[in-house]
C-alpha positions in Angstrom: -12.3 23.2 -15.7 -13.7 19.9 -13.7 -11.4 18.4 -12.2 -11.4 14.9 -11.0 -12.1 15.5 -6.9 -15.0 17.9 -8.7 -16.3 14.9 -10.2 -16.0 13.2 -6.8 -18.3 15.2 -4.8 -21.6 14.7 -4.9 -21.4 11.3 -4.9 -22.9 8.7 -2.8 -20.3 6.1 -3.5 -16.8 7.2 -5.5 -16.2 3.4 -6.5 -19.5 3.8 -8.4 -19.8 6.8 -10.1 -21.8 5.9 -12.7 -23.9 2.8 -10.6 -21.3 0.0 -11.8 -18.0 -0.8 -9.9 -15.2 1.5 -11.4 -12.2 2.7 -9.4 -10.9 4.7 -12.0 -12.1 7.9 -10.7 -11.2 7.6 -7.2 -7.7 6.4 -8.0 -7.2 9.5 -10.4 -8.3 11.2 -7.7 -5.4 10.2 -5.1 -3.0 10.2 -7.7 -1.5 13.8 -7.7 -1.0 12.8 -3.8 1.4 10.5 -4.0 3.5 11.8 -7.0 6.5 12.5 -4.3 6.1 9.3 -2.4 5.7 7.0 -5.1 7.8 8.7 -8.1 10.6 6.5 -10.2 8.6 2.9 -8.7 6.4 0.7 -10.8 2.2 0.5 -10.1 0.5 -2.8 -10.2 -3.0 -3.6 -9.2 -4.6 -6.4 -8.4 -7.9 -6.8 -10.0 -10.9 -9.3 -8.4 -12.8 -11.2 -10.7 -16.0 -12.1 -9.5 -17.7 -15.6 -9.4 -13.6 -17.0 -9.8 -12.0 -17.1 -6.4 -9.4 -15.5 -8.6 -7.0 -12.1 -8.7 -5.3 -10.7 -11.8 -2.3 -8.9 -10.7 -1.1 -6.3 -13.3 2.8 -5.0 -12.7 5.6 -3.6 -14.8 7.7 -6.6 -14.6 5.5 -8.5 -17.1 2.7 -5.9 -18.2 3.6 -2.1 -20.0 5.0 -0.9 -16.9 3.2 2.3 -15.9 4.5 5.1 -13.0 2.4 7.2 -11.2 3.6 10.4 -12.7 1.6 8.9 -15.8 -1.1 7.8 -13.7 -1.5 11.3 -12.4 -1.5 12.7 -16.2 -3.0 9.9 -17.5 -6.7 10.0 -16.3 -8.8 12.8 -17.0 -12.2 13.6 -16.1 -12.6 12.8 -20.4 -11.2 9.6 -19.8 -13.7 8.7 -16.8 -16.6 9.8 -19.1 -15.1 8.3 -22.0 -14.8 4.7 -19.6 -18.3 5.4 -18.5 -19.9 5.9 -22.7 -17.5 3.1 -24.1 -17.6 -0.5 -22.0 -14.8 -1.8 -24.0 -11.0 -1.1 -24.5 -10.6 -1.8 -28.2 -13.3 0.6 -28.8 -11.5 3.2 -27.3 -7.9 3.0 -28.5 -8.3 5.6 -31.0 -9.9 8.3 -28.4 -7.3 8.0 -25.8 -3.5 7.9 -25.1 -1.5 4.9 -24.8 -0.7 5.7 -21.3 -5.0 6.1 -20.7 -5.2 2.4 -22.4 -2.0 1.2 -20.2 -4.1 2.5 -17.0 -7.9 1.3 -18.4 -6.0 -2.1 -18.2 -4.5 -1.5 -14.8 -7.7 -0.4 -13.3 -10.0 -2.1 -16.0 -14.6 -1.2 -15.0 -16.8 -3.3 -13.2 -14.5 -4.9 -10.9 -12.5 -4.0 -7.9 -8.9 -3.7 -7.5 -5.8 -3.0 -5.1 -3.4 -0.8 -6.0 0.0 -1.5 -5.0 3.8 -0.3 -6.2 6.9 -1.9 -6.2 8.5 -1.8 -3.1 12.1 -1.2 -4.3 11.3 -1.3 -8.1 10.6 -4.2 -10.5 13.4 -6.7 -11.2 15.6 -9.0 -8.8 19.2 -7.8 -7.0 18.6 -4.0 -7.0 19.8 -1.4 -4.5 17.0 -0.8 -1.2 16.0 2.7 -0.2 12.6 1.5 1.2 12.2 -1.7 4.4 8.6 -2.4 4.3 7.4 -4.7 7.4 4.0 -6.2 6.9 2.8 -6.6 10.6 -0.2 -8.9 9.2 -3.3 -10.1 11.7 -4.1 -14.2 11.8 -7.5 -15.1 13.1 -8.7 -14.1 16.2 -6.5 -10.8 16.3 -7.5 -7.4 16.0 -6.5 -3.9 14.7 -5.7 -3.1 18.2 -3.6 -5.6 18.7 -1.7 -5.5 15.3 -1.4 -1.1 15.9 0.1 -2.3 19.6 3.3 -4.8 17.9 3.4 -2.3 14.8 4.5 0.7 17.8 6.4 -1.8 19.5 8.4 -2.3 16.3 8.7 1.0 15.9 10.1 1.5 19.5 12.7 -1.3 19.0 14.1 0.2 15.7 14.4 3.5 16.7 16.6 1.8 19.7 18.9 0.5 17.7 22.0 2.1 17.3 23.1 -0.4 14.4 20.8 0.6 12.1 20.3 4.1 13.0 23.2 5.3 10.7 21.3 3.5 7.6 17.5 5.2 8.3 16.6 8.5 7.4 14.2 10.4 9.7 11.5 8.2 11.9 10.0 5.1 11.2 6.2 5.3 9.9 2.9 3.2 9.6 0.6 3.3 7.2 -2.9 1.6 8.1 -3.7 -1.3 5.3 -7.8 -1.4 5.9 -7.0 -4.2 8.1 -4.0 -4.3 9.7 -0.3 -2.3 9.3 2.9 -1.8 7.2 6.0 -0.2 8.7 8.4 1.6 6.4 11.6 2.8 6.7 13.6 5.3 4.4 17.3 5.1 4.2 19.4 7.3 3.8 21.5 5.7 1.1 20.5 2.9 -1.1 21.6 -0.1 0.1 23.0 -3.1 -1.8 20.3 -6.2 -2.1 22.7 -8.2 0.7 21.4 -5.6 2.8 17.9 -7.3 3.4 19.8 -10.8 4.3 22.8 -9.1 6.7 20.1 -7.0 8.2 16.4 -7.8 7.9 16.0 -11.3 7.3 13.4 -13.1 9.5 12.0 -16.7 10.1 9.8 -18.1 12.6 11.5 -21.4 12.6 15.7 -20.6 13.3 17.2 -17.8 15.0 18.7 -15.8 12.4 21.9 -13.2 13.3 20.6 -9.9 12.0 19.0 -6.6 13.7 15.4 -7.7 12.3 15.3 -10.7 14.2 16.6 -8.9 17.3 13.3 -6.8 16.9 10.9 -9.3 16.4 12.6 -11.3 19.9 12.1 -8.1 21.6 8.6 -7.3 20.9 7.6 -10.9 21.6 8.8 -10.3 25.0 6.5 -7.1 25.1 3.6 -7.4 23.2 0.2 -8.0 24.8 -0.6 -11.0 22.2 1.2 -13.5 20.3 3.9 -12.5 17.4 6.0 -14.4 15.1 8.4 -13.6 12.4 8.1 -14.1 8.7 5.8 -14.9 6.1 3.4 -17.2 8.2 -0.3 -16.4 9.3 -0.6 -18.0 12.8 -4.3 -18.1 14.5 -4.2 -15.7 17.5 -1.2 -13.8 16.7 0.4 -11.1 14.5 3.4 -11.8 12.5 6.3 -9.3 11.6 7.2 -9.8 8.0 9.6 -7.9 6.3 9.9 -10.4 3.0 8.3 -7.7 0.5 11.4 -5.4 0.5 13.6 -6.4 -1.9 13.1 -5.3 -5.7 11.0 -7.3 -7.4 8.4 -7.3 -4.2 5.0 -5.4 -4.0 3.9 -3.1 -1.7 0.3 -1.4 -0.8 0.2 1.9 -1.4 0.0 3.9 1.6 -3.0 6.5 1.1 -6.2 5.5 -0.6 -5.7 1.9 -1.4 -9.0 -0.3 -1.2 -9.2 -3.5 1.2 -11.6 -6.1 0.2 -13.2 -9.3 1.8 -14.1 -10.3 -1.3 -15.0 -9.7 -5.1 -17.5 -7.8 -4.6 -16.9 -5.8 -0.3 -14.5 -3.1 0.6 -13.8 -3.3 4.1 -11.2 -1.0 4.5 -9.1 1.7 3.0 -5.2 2.6 3.0 -4.0 5.4 5.1 -0.9 7.0 6.3 -0.8 7.7 10.0 0.1 10.1 12.1 2.7 10.0 15.4 0.3 10.9 17.5 -1.8 7.9 16.2 0.2 4.8 17.6 -1.7 4.0 20.8 -4.5 1.4 20.6 -7.0 3.6 20.5 -6.8 4.9 17.1 -7.5 1.7 15.6 -11.5 2.3 15.6 -10.7 5.5 13.7 -9.3 3.8 11.2 -11.4 0.7 10.4 -14.2 3.8 10.0 -12.6 5.1 6.8 -14.8 5.0 3.6 -13.4 6.2 0.1 -15.8 9.1 0.4 -14.3 9.8 3.5 -10.5 10.0 2.0 -11.4 12.2 -0.5 -12.9 14.7 1.9 -9.6 14.7 4.1 -7.3 14.0 1.1 -4.7 16.8 1.5 -4.7 16.5 5.1 -3.8 12.9 4.9 -1.7 13.3 2.3 0.7 15.8 4.3 1.3 12.5 6.5 3.0 10.7 3.5 7.2 11.6 3.8 8.3 13.1 0.5 11.6 11.2 0.3 14.4 12.4 -2.0 15.4 10.0 -4.8 
């Protein structure tokens, strides 16, 4: 029986399997490799709308919740082929399952879409089991600059005994397609207040949290200016943990497209191995395309931690 990966083989561009843009085949082929990492966390998508300057966010807090288990089961070669022949969901509803209809709505035909998930589930005030730092690039900075800052952040986290009792395994990095995420798995879920007590940072005021201390230390060591918080400063790298609490979103660390605009993919997300934390690795990461991800999918997926839920 033909698999989704079989359908992708030989395609010049897996996100245009039949000529027009359709990300469903590509994301469907990746979904089984994300089962362990994303199990139990609601998925989300950001759909780019050409010619409007707008993006449409689909997520479990306002739409039918979709989980990676649902996606891995629902996206089949038959669904991909049906969508090629039947352009509108209303015409296909009698031929597909409810889960297939939900996937169709999260990743609509003829539109590019980012692939996200709820970092610690949808809804406010839930426990935190995964910590997420967005290491983002301001104008005039490079991927190598951001990778150096991410590596220094990991070194500071590793050396802080006040947080080590909470962290399970090693911190890890994923490439977003443009910059980097640093993530931590916690040994035990922590109450929502853990964010304010340990992780909150600010670009404008001093805060007495471990995360603020890590950023201050990174500032002293980095070759480029570094700021803390949800800011984008020209010529600087920002470190932002604000997408950690429940109700916030994180980019899927393997395979998510990254867009420059509604018609242009300029990168794809990848988990990094421990030996890829030097700035020299940035050039290789920037060379990845959706096709190259599919060619190396099993190998790349082995870099993902497999947390216990």
